[in-house]
C-alpha positions as CSV (number, residue, x, y, z in Angstrom):
1,M,0.0,0.0,0.0
2,K,0.9,3.6,-0.4
3,L,0.3,5.3,3.0
4,T,0.6,8.8,4.5
5,I,0.7,9.0,8.3
6,L,-0.1,12.5,9.5
7,S,1.1,12.8,13.1
8,T,3.8,14.0,15.5
9,A,7.2,12.7,14.5
10,F,10.8,13.8,14.5
11,P,12.0,16.5,15.3
12,Y,9.3,16.4,17.9
13,R,9.8,14.3,21.0
14,G,7.6,12.2,23.3
15,G,5.4,9.1,23.2
16,I,3.3,10.0,20.2
17,A,6.3,10.7,18.0
18,V,7.8,7.4,19.1
19,F,4.5,5.6,18.3
20,T,4.3,7.2,14.8
21,E,7.8,6.3,13.8
22,R,7.4,2.7,15.1
23,L,4.1,2.3,13.3
24,A,5.7,3.6,10.0
25,R,8.5,1.0,10.4
26,A,6.0,-1.7,11.0
27,F,4.3,-0.8,7.7
28,Q,7.6,-0.7,5.9
29,Q,8.5,-4.1,7.2
30,A,5.2,-5.3,5.7
31,G,6.3,-4.0,2.3
32,D,4.3,-0.8,2.3
33,L,5.4,2.6,1.0
34,V,5.1,5.1,3.9
35,R,5.5,8.9,4.2
36,I,5.1,10.8,7.4
37,S,3.6,14.3,7.3
38,T,4.4,16.0,10.6
39,F,4.0,19.5,12.0
40,S,5.9,22.6,11.1
41,L,4.1,24.0,14.1
42,Q,2.5,21.5,16.5
43,Y,1.5,23.7,19.5
44,P,2.1,27.4,19.9
45,N,4.6,27.9,22.8
46,L,1.8,29.6,24.8
47,L,-0.1,26.2,24.9
48,F,2.9,23.9,25.5
49,P,3.6,23.2,29.2
50,G,7.0,21.6,28.9
51,K,10.5,23.1,28.4
52,S,10.9,22.0,24.8
53,Q,8.8,20.3,22.1
54,Y,11.9,19.1,20.3
55,S,14.0,15.9,20.4
56,S,17.7,16.0,21.1
57,S,18.2,12.7,19.1
58,E,19.5,12.4,15.6
59,S,17.0,12.4,12.7
60,P,16.0,8.8,11.7
61,N,17.5,8.1,8.4
62,D,15.1,5.2,7.6
63,L,11.9,7.2,7.5
64,D,10.5,9.7,5.0
65,I,9.4,12.6,7.3
66,I,8.3,16.0,6.0
67,R,7.6,18.9,8.3
68,E,4.7,20.7,6.7
69,V,1.5,20.9,8.8
70,N,0.8,24.1,10.8
71,S,-1.8,23.3,13.5
72,I,-3.2,26.9,13.7
73,N,-3.1,28.1,10.1
74,P,-6.3,27.3,8.0
75,F,-4.6,28.3,4.8
76,N,-1.9,25.7,5.5
77,W,-4.6,23.0,6.2
78,I,-6.1,23.7,2.7
79,R,-2.7,23.5,1.0
80,I,-1.7,20.3,2.8
81,G,-5.1,18.7,2.1
82,L,-4.9,19.5,-1.6
83,K,-1.3,18.2,-1.7
84,I,-2.2,14.8,-0.1
85,R,-5.4,14.6,-2.2
86,K,-3.3,15.0,-5.4
87,Q,-0.7,12.4,-4.2
88,K,-3.6,9.9,-3.8
89,P,-2.2,7.6,-1.1
90,D,-4.3,4.5,-0.5
91,A,-4.8,5.6,3.1
92,L,-4.2,8.6,5.2
93,I,-3.6,7.5,8.8
94,L,-4.1,10.2,11.4
95,K,-3.1,10.1,15.1
96,Y,-5.6,12.0,17.3
97,W,-5.2,12.7,21.0
98,I,-6.4,16.2,21.7
99,P,-9.5,18.3,20.5
100,F,-7.2,21.2,19.8
101,L,-6.2,19.4,16.6
102,G,-9.7,18.7,15.5
103,P,-10.1,21.7,13.1
104,C,-6.7,21.1,11.5
105,L,-7.0,17.3,11.0
106,G,-10.7,17.5,10.3
107,T,-10.2,20.0,7.5
108,I,-7.3,18.1,5.9
109,S,-9.3,14.9,6.1
110,R,-12.3,16.4,4.3
111,I,-10.1,17.8,1.5
112,V,-8.1,14.6,1.0
113,K,-11.3,12.4,0.7
114,G,-12.3,14.6,-2.2
115,N,-10.1,12.4,-4.5
116,N,-12.5,9.5,-4.1
117,H,-9.6,7.2,-3.6
118,T,-7.9,7.8,-0.2
119,K,-9.4,6.2,2.9
120,V,-8.9,8.0,6.1
121,L,-8.3,6.1,9.3
122,V,-7.6,7.4,12.8
123,V,-5.5,5.7,15.4
124,I,-7.1,7.4,18.4
125,D,-5.5,7.9,21.8
126,N,-8.1,10.0,23.5
127,L,-11.3,11.6,22.5
128,I,-12.5,13.0,25.8
129,P,-9.3,14.7,27.0
130,H,-7.7,14.2,30.5
131,E,-7.9,18.0,31.0
132,K,-11.2,19.2,29.7
133,R,-11.8,22.6,28.0
134,F,-14.7,24.6,26.7
135,G,-15.6,23.6,23.1
136,D,-14.0,20.1,23.3
137,N,-17.1,18.4,22.2
138,L,-17.7,20.6,19.2
139,L,-14.1,20.2,18.0
140,N,-14.3,16.4,18.4
141,K,-17.5,16.2,16.5
142,Y,-16.1,18.2,13.6
143,F,-13.1,15.8,13.5
144,V,-15.0,12.5,14.0
145,N,-17.4,13.3,11.2
146,S,-14.5,13.9,8.8
147,V,-13.0,10.4,8.7
148,D,-13.9,6.9,7.6
149,A,-12.8,4.7,10.5
150,F,-11.2,4.4,13.9
151,F,-8.7,2.1,15.5
152,A,-9.0,2.4,19.3
153,M,-6.5,0.9,21.8
154,S,-8.7,0.8,24.9
155,E,-12.4,-0.1,25.4
156,S,-13.1,3.3,27.1
157,V,-12.0,5.2,24.0
158,Y,-13.8,2.7,21.7
159,N,-17.0,3.4,23.6
160,D,-16.4,7.2,23.7
161,L,-16.7,7.2,19.9
162,N,-20.5,6.4,20.2
163,H,-21.1,9.7,21.8
164,F,-20.1,11.5,18.6
165,N,-20.9,9.1,15.8
166,A,-22.2,5.6,16.5
167,N,-22.1,4.7,12.8
168,K,-18.4,5.0,12.0
169,K,-16.4,1.9,11.4
170,K,-14.3,1.1,14.4
171,M,-12.0,-1.6,15.7
172,L,-10.7,-2.3,19.2
173,G,-7.1,-3.4,19.2
174,V,-4.2,-3.2,21.6
175,H,-1.3,-0.8,21.9
176,P,1.8,-2.7,20.7
177,L,5.0,-3.0,22.7
178,Y,7.5,-0.1,22.6
179,D,10.4,-2.3,21.5
180,N,12.5,0.5,20.1
181,F,14.3,1.5,23.3
182,G,16.9,-1.3,22.9
183,D,17.5,-4.5,24.7
184,A,17.2,-4.9,28.5
185,I,20.3,-4.7,30.6
186,S,20.9,-6.0,34.1
187,K,19.6,-4.1,37.2
188,S,23.2,-3.8,38.4
189,E,24.3,-2.2,35.1
190,A,21.3,0.2,35.0
191,K,21.8,1.2,38.6
192,G,25.5,1.9,37.9
193,V,24.6,4.2,34.9
194,L,22.2,6.1,37.1
195,N,24.5,6.3,40.1
196,L,22.0,4.4,42.2
197,D,22.9,2.2,45.2
198,E,23.4,-1.4,44.2
199,E,21.7,-2.8,47.4
200,T,18.6,-0.6,47.3
201,N,15.3,-1.6,45.7
202,Y,13.7,0.9,43.4
203,M,10.1,1.6,42.1
204,L,9.7,3.7,39.0
205,F,7.2,6.5,38.2
206,F,7.9,7.4,34.6
207,G,6.8,10.0,32.1
208,I,5.6,13.6,32.0
209,I,4.0,14.7,35.3
210,R,0.5,16.0,35.2
211,K,-2.3,16.0,37.7
212,Y,-4.2,13.0,36.1
213,K,-1.1,10.8,36.5
214,G,-1.5,10.7,40.3
215,L,2.1,11.2,41.5
216,D,0.6,13.0,44.6
217,T,-1.4,9.8,45.3
218,L,1.8,7.7,45.0
219,L,3.8,9.9,47.3
220,K,1.0,9.6,49.9
221,A,1.1,5.8,49.5
222,F,4.9,5.7,49.7
223,A,4.7,7.5,53.1
224,D,3.1,4.3,54.5
225,E,5.4,3.1,57.3
226,R,5.5,-0.5,55.9
227,L,7.3,0.9,52.8
228,Q,9.4,3.4,54.6
229,S,10.7,0.6,56.9
230,Q,12.1,-1.2,53.8
231,N,15.3,-0.6,51.8
232,L,13.2,0.9,49.1
233,K,13.2,4.2,47.1
234,L,11.0,5.7,44.5
235,I,12.4,7.1,41.2
236,V,10.4,9.9,39.6
237,A,11.7,10.2,36.1
238,G,10.0,12.7,33.8
239,E,9.4,16.4,33.2
240,F,6.9,18.5,35.2
241,Y,4.2,19.8,32.9
242,E,2.7,21.8,35.8
243,N,3.8,23.5,39.0
244,D,6.1,21.2,40.9
245,K,5.6,22.8,44.3
246,P,2.6,20.7,45.4
247,Y,4.7,17.5,44.9
248,L,7.8,18.9,46.5
249,D,5.6,20.0,49.5
250,L,4.3,16.4,49.8
251,I,7.9,15.1,49.8
252,T,8.7,17.5,52.6
253,K,5.5,16.8,54.5
254,Y,6.0,13.1,54.6
255,N,9.8,13.2,55.1
256,L,10.5,11.5,51.9
257,S,13.5,13.5,50.7
258,D,15.9,10.7,51.3
259,S,13.8,8.0,49.6
260,V,12.6,9.8,46.5
261,V,15.0,10.1,43.6
262,L,14.0,13.1,41.4
263,H,15.1,13.0,37.8
264,T,12.6,15.6,36.6
265,N,13.9,16.5,33.2
266,F,12.6,15.0,29.9
267,I,14.2,11.5,29.6
268,P,15.7,11.0,26.1
269,D,14.9,7.7,24.3
270,K,18.5,6.4,24.7
271,D,18.2,6.6,28.5
272,V,14.8,5.0,28.9
273,V,16.4,1.5,29.2
274,N,18.4,2.6,32.3
275,Y,15.3,3.7,34.3
276,F,13.2,0.7,33.5
277,C,15.9,-1.8,34.1
278,A,17.0,-0.3,37.4
279,A,13.4,-0.7,38.8
280,D,11.7,-3.7,40.3
281,I,8.2,-2.5,39.5
282,I,6.7,0.3,37.4
283,V,3.9,2.2,39.3
284,Q,1.2,4.1,37.4
285,P,-1.3,5.5,40.0
286,Y,-3.4,7.4,37.4
287,K,-6.6,9.2,38.3
288,H,-8.0,8.6,34.8
289,A,-6.5,7.2,31.7
290,T,-7.2,5.5,28.3
291,Q,-4.2,3.4,27.5
292,S,-0.6,4.1,28.3
293,G,2.7,3.8,26.5
294,V,4.5,3.4,29.8
295,T,2.9,-0.1,30.3
296,Q,4.0,-1.1,26.8
297,I,7.6,-0.1,27.7
298,A,7.3,-2.1,30.9
299,Y,6.2,-5.1,28.9
300,H,9.1,-4.8,26.6
301,F,11.6,-4.7,29.5
302,E,9.6,-7.4,31.3
303,K,8.9,-5.3,34.4
304,P,6.0,-5.9,36.8
305,M,3.5,-3.1,36.9
306,L,1.0,-1.5,39.3
307,V,-1.8,0.4,37.7
308,T,-5.1,1.9,39.0
309,N,-8.5,0.7,37.9
310,V,-9.1,3.6,35.5
311,G,-9.7,3.7,31.7
312,G,-8.1,0.9,29.8
313,L,-5.1,0.2,32.1
314,A,-6.8,-2.8,33.8
315,E,-7.4,-4.3,30.3
316,I,-3.7,-4.7,29.7
317,V,-2.4,-5.5,33.2
318,P,-4.0,-8.7,34.3
319,H,-4.2,-8.5,38.1
320,N,-1.8,-10.9,39.9
321,K,-0.5,-12.2,36.6
322,V,1.8,-9.3,35.5
323,G,1.3,-7.0,38.4
324,Y,-1.5,-5.3,40.3
325,V,-4.7,-3.4,39.6
326,T,-5.6,-1.3,42.6
327,S,-8.0,1.4,43.6
328,Q,-6.8,5.0,43.6
329,E,-6.6,5.0,47.4
330,P,-3.1,5.4,48.8
331,L,-3.6,2.6,51.3
332,N,-4.6,0.1,48.5
333,I,-1.5,1.1,46.5
334,A,0.7,0.7,49.6
335,D,-0.9,-2.7,50.3
336,A,0.0,-3.9,46.8
337,I,3.6,-2.7,46.9
338,T,4.0,-4.2,50.4
339,D,2.7,-7.6,49.0
340,F,5.1,-7.4,46.1
341,Y,8.2,-7.2,48.2
342,L,7.0,-9.2,51.2
343,N,6.0,-12.2,49.1
344,N,8.8,-11.8,46.5
345,K,6.4,-11.6,43.6
346,E,8.8,-10.3,41.0
347,N,9.8,-13.5,39.3
348,D,6.2,-14.8,39.2
349,F,5.1,-11.6,37.5
350,I,8.0,-11.7,35.0
351,A,6.9,-15.2,34.0
352,G,3.4,-13.9,33.5
353,I,4.7,-10.9,31.5
354,K,6.6,-13.1,29.1
355,E,3.4,-15.0,28.3
356,E,1.1,-11.9,28.1
357,K,3.4,-9.8,26.0
358,K,3.1,-12.1,22.9
359,K,-0.2,-10.5,22.0
360,Y,1.2,-7.0,21.7
361,S,2.9,-7.1,18.3
362,W,3.1,-4.4,15.7
363,E,2.5,-7.0,12.9
364,I,-0.9,-7.7,14.4
365,M,-1.7,-4.0,14.5
366,V,-0.7,-3.5,10.9
367,L,-2.9,-6.5,9.8
368,N,-5.9,-5.1,11.8
369,I,-5.5,-1.6,10.3
370,K,-5.4,-3.2,6.8
371,K,-8.4,-5.3,7.6
372,I,-10.5,-2.2,8.6
373,L,-9.3,-0.3,5.6
374,E,-10.4,-3.1,3.3
375,S,-13.9,-2.9,4.8
376,I,-14.3,0.8,3.8
377,H,-16.2,1.2,0.6
């Protein structure tokens, strides 16, 4: 097939860019011709909460990436829509995660479909955003009505689509493994790279820090005396996308300064392996969620997980097989972490992970996307 993927990609950083590039490679491995159309302007700086939108890595030389889409310029949307319409790819695959992009992607999609050849499919992360704003529903509706089909990676997002258009073709699949961060290394080696104590046990909270990810809940759980009495520390690895003061205040309030390791800058792709491999368990105490790339990195590195029972997280972390699904209560989280160390669950969970991870392949995702494209008439 001849495909255009319109999404975040290099030189932008973050999980969506990683996903886009990995999906493109999966199509290439299947023999398809893939072009990535990414943003010349993704977010105005005023709307971006982090320090930088851009990657410090080298440009991937195995992908055809063109920076050309301006998210806030309607004249650009028309130009890009006409360009892709003229190129006549068999499919335009969009990545959608925030209503802000609805006008841009919805307009381009409508124009491209005017060639009566290109099918438009969306790999959808979120429809109802984690942090809601006025007008979200209108922007989502405009976008949803512009495309042919959806590929959702959690049941909650799959069901959300019915609130906007129940008649669109849609498929529920899984978020494949993030297997592009290299091979696992030993705990000892990873701890050495990060200058961590060889004899200490470590939990990991990974990724950008926003309210919905529940780091405050985790800090309250970690203050539990059962955890503080162990040789255990918490690594927080990721950039604050909001004011860090409430979290630092909690660390002070609960006397956690000596047991919380803060690496609160954006973690480059090449360093991800060190953080995951140094940890015994990956903790995601989210307050709400759809799916998460962090779980798929954990699967790749075969690390046990703790997630809360929100969104699609429980769908991909079978309780007591690969880790824990808990409530959002700090006590319940502390109970699970205590059980993990007290009953030496790590090796049992790793065995479960090795079995469970087999279903999360990019090849299966490519086959499913082609299947739904074939059903569009």
